[in-house]
C-alpha positions in Angstrom: -89.8 -22.2 -13.5 -88.1 -23.3 -10.3 -88.0 -26.4 -10.6 -86.5 -26.2 -14.0 -83.6 -23.9 -12.5 -82.8 -26.3 -10.1 -82.5 -29.3 -12.6 -80.4 -27.7 -14.8 -78.0 -26.4 -12.2 -77.8 -29.6 -10.7 -77.5 -31.0 -14.2 -74.2 -28.2 -14.4 -72.6 -29.7 -11.7 -72.7 -32.9 -12.1 -71.1 -32.4 -15.8 -68.7 -30.0 -14.2 -67.6 -33.1 -11.6 -68.0 -35.6 -14.0 -65.6 -33.7 -16.0 -63.3 -33.2 -13.8 -63.3 -36.8 -12.4 -62.6 -37.7 -16.2 -59.6 -35.9 -16.4 -58.3 -37.1 -13.1 -59.1 -40.8 -14.5 -57.5 -40.3 -17.7 -54.3 -38.3 -15.9 -54.1 -41.9 -14.2 -54.3 -43.5 -17.5 -51.5 -41.9 -18.7 -49.2 -43.7 -16.1 -47.8 -46.5 -17.0 -48.6 -50.4 -15.0 -47.1 -50.3 -12.0 -45.2 -53.2 -11.2 -45.8 -55.3 -8.1 -43.0 -55.4 -5.9 -42.2 -59.5 -5.2 -39.1 -60.9 -4.0 -37.6 -65.0 -3.6 -37.7 -65.4 -0.2 -34.3 -67.7 -0.9 -32.3 -64.7 -2.1 -33.4 -62.7 1.5 -31.6 -63.0 4.8 -33.0 -61.1 7.5 -30.5 -58.4 9.7 -29.8 -61.0 12.6 -28.8 -64.0 10.0 -26.6 -61.5 7.1 -23.5 -62.3 6.9 -21.0 -60.0 4.2 -22.6 -57.9 1.7 -24.6 -58.7 -1.2 -21.4 -58.0 -3.2 -18.3 -58.3 -2.3 -16.4 -59.0 -5.7 -13.8 -61.9 -3.2 -15.0 -65.1 -5.6 -15.8 -64.4 -9.3 -19.7 -65.6 -9.0 -20.1 -61.1 -9.0 -20.1 -61.7 -12.9 -23.6 -63.4 -12.7 -24.9 -60.1 -11.2 -22.7 -57.2 -12.8 -22.4 -56.2 -16.0 -21.1 -52.8 -18.1 -23.9 -51.0 -20.1 -23.9 -51.3 -23.2 -22.6 -48.2 -24.6 -19.7 -48.2 -22.0 -17.8 -50.2 -25.0 -17.8 -46.4 -26.2 -15.0 -45.2 -23.9 -13.3 -48.6 -23.5 -14.6 -49.7 -19.6 -13.7 -52.6 -18.0 -14.1 -54.3 -14.4 -12.6 -56.7 -12.9 -11.7 -57.9 -9.3 -8.2 -57.2 -8.0 -6.4 -57.5 -4.5 -3.9 -54.9 -5.3 -5.5 -51.7 -3.6 -8.5 -53.4 -2.7 -10.6 -51.8 -0.2 -11.2 -55.1 1.9 -10.2 -58.9 0.4 -10.4 -58.3 -3.5 -12.7 -55.2 -4.9 -13.7 -54.4 -8.1 -11.4 -52.2 -10.1 -13.2 -50.0 -13.2 -10.6 -48.9 -16.0 -11.3 -47.1 -19.2 -9.1 -47.1 -22.2 -10.2 -44.1 -24.0 -8.6 -43.0 -26.8 -10.7 -39.4 -27.6 -12.8 -37.0 -25.9 -16.4 -38.4 -25.8 -18.9 -35.3 -26.9 -22.0 -37.0 -26.3 -24.1 -35.9 -23.0 -24.3 -38.4 -19.8 -27.5 -39.6 -18.8 -27.8 -37.7 -15.9 -26.2 -34.6 -17.1 -28.5 -32.5 -15.5 -26.9 -32.8 -11.7 -23.3 -33.2 -12.5 -22.0 -29.8 -11.8 -18.9 -28.0 -12.6 -16.0 -26.5 -9.4 -18.5 -23.3 -9.2 -21.2 -25.8 -8.2 -23.2 -24.8 -11.5 -24.9 -27.4 -13.3 -22.8 -28.1 -16.6 -25.7 -29.4 -18.7 -28.6 -27.0 -17.4 -30.4 -26.9 -20.9 -30.8 -31.6 -21.1 -33.8 -31.7 -19.0 -34.7 -34.4 -17.0 -35.3 -38.2 -19.2 -34.2 -36.6 -22.4 -33.8 -39.1 -24.7 -30.7 -39.8 -26.9 -28.3 -39.8 -24.1 -25.4 -41.6 -23.5 -25.7 -44.4 -20.5 -21.9 -46.0 -19.4 -20.9 -47.8 -16.2 -22.0 -50.3 -14.5 -25.9 -52.2 -14.3 -27.6 -54.1 -11.7 -30.8 -56.0 -13.1 -33.3 -56.8 -10.4 -34.1 -60.2 -11.9 -30.3 -61.5 -11.5 -31.2 -60.5 -7.1 -34.6 -62.7 -7.6 -36.9 -59.2 -7.9 -39.7 -57.7 -10.2 -38.3 -54.6 -8.8 -35.7 -52.1 -7.4 -38.7 -49.8 -5.8 -38.7 -49.1 -2.5 -35.0 -51.2 -1.9 -31.7 -49.0 -1.3 -28.4 -49.8 -2.6 -24.8 -49.4 -0.6 -21.3 -49.5 -2.0 -18.1 -48.3 -0.4 -15.8 -46.7 -3.4 -12.6 -44.7 -4.0 -11.8 -42.6 -6.9 -8.2 -42.6 -9.2 -6.2 -39.9 -8.4 -5.8 -39.1 -11.7 -8.9 -41.5 -13.6 -11.5 -38.8 -11.9 -10.6 -36.0 -13.8 -11.7 -37.8 -17.1 -15.2 -38.1 -16.0 -17.6 -35.3 -16.1 -17.9 -32.8 -13.7 -15.1 -35.3 -11.7 -18.6 -37.3 -10.9 -19.7 -40.6 -10.9 -24.0 -41.0 -10.1 -25.9 -44.1 -9.1 -29.5 -44.1 -10.4 -32.6 -45.9 -10.1 -33.6 -47.0 -13.9 -35.8 -48.9 -16.9 -35.2 -51.4 -18.5 -34.1 -48.7 -21.2 -32.0 -47.3 -18.9 -33.8 -43.8 -18.3 -33.8 -42.8 -15.5 -36.4 -43.8 -12.5 -35.6 -41.5 -9.9 -33.4 -41.9 -7.0 -30.6 -39.8 -8.4 -27.1 -39.5 -6.0 -23.9 -38.1 -7.4 -21.0 -38.1 -5.9 -18.1 -35.9 -6.8 -14.3 -36.0 -6.1 -13.6 -34.0 -2.5 -9.8 -33.6 -1.4 -11.2 -32.0 1.8 -12.4 -33.2 5.1 -13.8 -36.2 3.1 -11.1 -36.9 0.9 -12.6 -40.1 -1.4 -9.4 -40.0 -3.8 -6.8 -41.4 -0.9 -9.7 -42.8 1.7 -12.6 -45.0 0.5 -15.9 -43.8 1.4 -19.8 -44.5 0.9 -22.2 -43.8 -1.5 -25.6 -44.6 -1.4 -29.1 -44.7 -3.2 -32.8 -45.3 -2.2 -35.6 -46.2 -4.9 -39.1 -44.6 -4.8 -41.3 -47.3 -4.1 -43.5 -45.8 -7.4 -40.8 -46.0 -9.5 -40.9 -49.7 -11.5 -37.2 -49.2 -11.7 -36.1 -53.3 -12.9 -32.3 -51.9 -12.5 -29.4 -49.4 -10.9 -27.0 -47.9 -12.5 -23.7 -46.6 -11.7 -23.3 -44.2 -14.5 -19.3 -43.9 -14.8 -19.6 -41.0 -17.4 -16.1 -41.1 -18.6 -15.3 -37.4 -20.5 -11.7 -36.9 -21.4 -9.3 -38.7 -23.5 -8.0 -41.7 -20.8 -6.1 -45.3 -20.4 -5.8 -46.3 -16.7 -8.0 -47.0 -13.5 -11.2 -45.0 -12.6 -12.5 -46.0 -9.6 -12.5 -49.0 -7.4 -15.8 -50.0 -5.5 -16.4 -53.3 -2.8 -19.6 -54.3 -0.4 -22.2 -53.5 -2.5 -25.5 -54.0 0.0 -28.9 -53.8 -1.2 -31.3 -54.0 1.6 -34.9 -54.7 0.7 -38.3 -52.5 1.2 -40.7 -52.8 4.8 -38.3 -54.7 6.6 -38.1 -57.9 4.3 -34.5 -57.7 4.6 -31.1 -58.0 2.6 -30.1 -59.6 -0.3 -27.3 -62.0 0.8 -24.4 -62.2 0.0 -23.9 -64.6 -3.9 -20.0 -64.1 -4.4 -18.6 -65.2 -1.7 -17.6 -63.1 1.7 -13.5 -63.1 3.4 -14.6 -62.8 6.6 -11.0 -63.1 7.1 -9.8 -59.7 5.2 -9.6 -56.3 7.1 -11.2 -53.6 5.9 -8.2 -51.2 5.0 -9.8 -48.0 7.1 -13.6 -47.1 8.6 -15.9 -46.1 6.2 -18.2 -43.1 8.2 -21.8 -44.7 8.8 -23.0 -41.4 9.7 -23.1 -39.8 6.5 -24.7 -42.5 5.0 -27.2 -42.3 7.5 -27.9 -38.8 6.9 -27.9 -39.2 3.1 -30.8 -42.4 3.7 -32.7 -40.1 6.2 -33.1 -37.4 3.1 -33.9 -39.7 1.0 -36.7 -41.5 3.2 -38.0 -38.2 3.3 -38.1 -37.4 -0.1 -40.0 -40.7 -0.7 -42.7 -39.9 2.5 -43.3 -35.9 0.6 -44.0 -38.1 -3.3 -46.2 -40.3 -0.9 -47.7 -37.7 0.4 -48.6 -36.4 -2.8 -50.1 -39.7 -4.3 -52.1 -39.5 -1.8 -53.8 -36.4 -1.6 -54.8 -36.8 -5.8 -56.9 -39.9 -4.7 -58.1 -38.2 -1.7 -59.2 -35.5 -4.3 -60.8 -38.5 -6.9 -62.9 -38.9 -3.7 -64.1 -35.5 -2.7 -65.2 -34.9 -6.5 -67.7 -38.5 -6.3 -69.0 -37.5 -2.8 -69.8 -34.0 -3.9 -71.9 -35.8 -7.1 -73.7 -37.8 -4.7 -74.7 -34.7 -1.9 -75.6 -32.9 -5.5 -77.6 -35.9 -6.9 -79.2 -35.7 -3.7 -79.9 -32.4 -2.9 -81.7 -32.6 -6.5 -84.0 -35.4 -5.6 -84.7 -33.3 -2.6 -85.8 -30.3 -4.5 -87.8 -31.6 -6.8 -89.8 -33.7 -4.2 -90.0 -30.8 -2.5 -91.8 -29.1 -5.0 -93.8 -31.5 -6.0 -94.9 -31.5 -2.5 -95.6 -28.1 -2.5 -97.5 -28.2 -5.5 -99.8 -30.7 -4.6 -100.6 -29.4 -1.1 -100.9 -25.4 -1.7 
């Protein structure tokens, strides 16, 4: 009788643990297959050998790497390299020709905020389908990458004084994305600021750090035009792409005018602080993933221990019956 109870108890425990392991396995199967990070070493350069930025817009080759999203035509967005009021040498000017208010909700709607710092679209969930994506997209394969995972993009920008008011939340956003432009994490929103860090009359830097397991094949600079407006929206210059794990940078691809002097010094300290915050977020995500893996290991160990105890119990009962 005792033997039967022990066996039944062990069997129940094994089944319970097995079910837990199966659930975890099923959850992992639901996750999309990870894209392994690969890069073309001929496109990379070390910090020591680095000249200029990945894209400086001083030559026409930038057109091979910078594209407008398909839905940008909704607001008549256009991009052109100009020397007029540029940051350094030539800069990328983003312009709009929007004849009527756009009522479609923009892609990263859940993070755009109003003047009172309240979310403008609180009912829109992250990753919701059917959202409009207008702006600029950078495709990983154009830079010799399988994915942007773990990389960081930094750019210099300045809003146009009138154009910025045509944007949702008077902001633009950077985020890592999948092929269909759905967000893959690493969202960074930059809003109009005319106080200490004035980004209308002065140039500032913005960045986005891509999570390591995002499967991000694109980086999107979302320029969410909403109001009817025709004219310049913003200026972008000196886009730099840093590769993960000390692999260096993507080298300059469109010519860099070393003789052109930047109009002003951008606050590097602010960028470093944002980078630190992004890295802290990445470390938290990796710890959570590690914790899940450890849980599965613990479950397997528990099953093995139970089986050993059950076997020992059976052996003990048999020996007791034989000798006593």
